[in-house]
C-alpha positions in Angstrom: 0.0 0.0 0.0 2.8 2.4 0.9 4.6 1.6 -2.3 1.4 2.3 -4.3 1.0 5.7 -2.7 4.7 6.5 -3.3 4.3 5.5 -7.0 1.2 7.7 -7.3 3.0 10.6 -5.6 6.0 10.3 -8.0 3.7 10.2 -11.0 1.9 13.3 -9.7 5.2 15.1 -9.3 6.3 14.2 -12.8 3.0 15.3 -14.3 2.8 18.5 -12.3 4.8 20.6 -14.8 2.4 19.7 -17.5 -0.7 20.9 -15.7 -1.3 24.5 -16.4 1.8 24.8 -18.5 1.4 27.6 -21.0 0.8 26.7 -24.6 3.7 26.9 -27.0 4.1 30.4 -28.3 4.4 30.4 -32.1 5.7 33.3 -34.2 5.0 34.0 -37.8 7.4 32.7 -40.5 6.9 36.0 -42.3 5.9 39.4 -41.0 2.3 40.5 -41.5 2.0 41.6 -45.1 -1.6 42.3 -46.3 -0.2 42.3 -49.9 0.3 38.6 -49.6 -3.3 38.0 -48.5 -5.7 36.6 -51.0 -9.1 38.0 -51.8 -11.7 35.5 -53.1 -15.2 36.0 -54.3 -17.7 36.3 -51.4 -21.0 34.5 -51.0 -23.7 34.1 -48.3 -23.7 31.2 -45.8 -26.2 30.3 -43.1 -25.6 28.1 -40.1 -28.9 26.6 -38.7 -29.4 24.8 -35.5 -31.7 24.8 -32.5 -31.9 28.6 -32.4 -32.1 31.4 -34.9 -30.1 31.0 -38.1 -26.7 32.7 -38.2 -25.8 34.5 -41.4 -22.2 35.0 -42.7 -20.4 36.2 -45.8 -17.6 33.8 -46.7 -14.9 33.5 -49.3 -14.8 30.1 -51.0 -11.4 28.5 -51.3 -11.9 25.6 -53.7 -8.6 24.8 -55.3 -5.2 23.8 -53.8 -3.6 27.2 -54.2 -6.5 29.0 -52.5 -6.8 26.4 -49.8 -3.0 26.6 -49.2 -3.1 30.3 -48.7 -6.4 30.5 -46.7 -6.6 33.4 -44.3 -2.8 34.0 -44.1 -1.5 37.6 -43.8 -4.8 39.1 -42.6 -4.7 41.2 -39.5 -8.5 41.0 -38.9 -11.7 39.6 -40.2 -15.2 41.1 -39.8 -17.3 39.3 -37.2 -19.8 38.0 -39.7 -17.2 36.8 -42.3 -15.3 33.6 -42.8 -13.6 31.3 -45.3 -15.1 28.0 -46.6 -12.5 25.5 -47.8 -14.3 23.1 -50.2 -12.4 19.8 -51.0 -15.3 18.7 -53.3 -15.1 15.1 -52.0 -14.8 13.8 -48.4 -11.2 13.2 -47.2 -9.1 13.4 -44.1 -7.8 17.0 -43.7 -5.7 18.9 -41.2 -4.8 22.5 -41.0 -2.0 24.6 -39.5 -1.9 28.3 -38.9 1.4 29.3 -40.3 1.3 33.1 -41.1 -2.3 33.3 -40.0 -2.5 36.3 -37.6 -6.0 35.9 -36.2 -7.3 33.1 -33.9 -10.0 31.0 -35.5 -12.8 28.6 -34.8 -12.8 25.7 -37.3 -16.0 23.8 -38.3 -15.6 20.5 -40.2 -18.5 19.6 -42.5 -19.9 16.6 -44.2 -21.0 16.7 -47.9 -24.5 17.8 -46.9 -23.2 20.7 -44.8 -23.7 19.0 -41.4 -21.1 20.0 -38.8 -19.3 16.9 -37.6 -16.5 18.4 -35.6 -15.5 21.8 -34.1 -12.1 23.0 -33.0 -12.3 26.3 -31.2 -9.7 29.1 -30.7 -7.0 27.6 -32.9 -4.0 29.8 -32.1 -2.2 32.0 -34.7 1.0 30.8 -36.2 0.7 27.3 -34.8 2.3 24.7 -37.0 0.6 21.9 -35.0 -1.9 20.2 -37.4 -5.6 20.2 -36.3 -8.4 18.3 -37.8 -10.9 15.5 -37.1 -10.2 11.8 -37.2 -12.7 11.3 -40.1 -13.1 12.4 -43.7 -14.9 15.8 -44.3 -16.0 17.6 -47.4 -15.3 21.1 -46.2 -13.9 23.3 -43.4 -15.4 26.6 -42.3 -13.1 29.1 -40.5 -14.7 31.8 -38.4 -13.2 34.3 -35.9 -12.4 32.6 -32.6 -15.2 32.9 -30.1 -18.0 32.9 -32.6 -18.9 29.2 -32.0 -19.3 29.8 -28.3 -21.0 33.2 -28.7 -23.6 31.9 -31.1 -24.0 28.4 -29.6 -23.0 26.6 -32.8 -22.9 22.9 -32.2 -22.0 19.6 -33.8 -25.1 18.5 -35.8 -26.0 22.1 -36.9 -26.3 22.5 -40.7 -24.3 24.9 -42.9 -26.2 26.1 -46.0 -24.1 27.3 -48.9 -24.2 26.9 -52.7 -21.2 24.5 -52.4 -23.5 22.0 -50.7 -26.4 22.8 -53.2 -28.5 23.9 -50.3 -27.5 27.5 -50.1 -29.3 30.8 -49.9 
């Protein structure tokens, strides 16, 4: 019994530095340069769930170059704006935040627009890949905090012309 308690105490001491440890601080690979930001055509998007529908204006990134650049080199984004990354067919995806200067909420979507995973407050400049453990058709990036503020949940539906259900 005494050895078991000692072992637990040693494990607790070893794990203690991990508890409450600050997240790794990332820095941009390049300085903020709005000239390197892309500007894509905008379209309306609606997220519907248990409450009132939420309306956004999104840019659609639907080829490898556009998806690779994403929201890099932007210092801000309007609260009701975002970027929709359409992969056309379901596949496993992961994102990093290299040279992305704003924190984001990421919503991972099935082919019909249903939200199947949400990762909130993805930190700027992080090179740690984030994504679900399942194939998705698209990813919607919104300003960090929007998911919590609006009560967006897994199972809610995204309506957009990319899913042929859009406004």
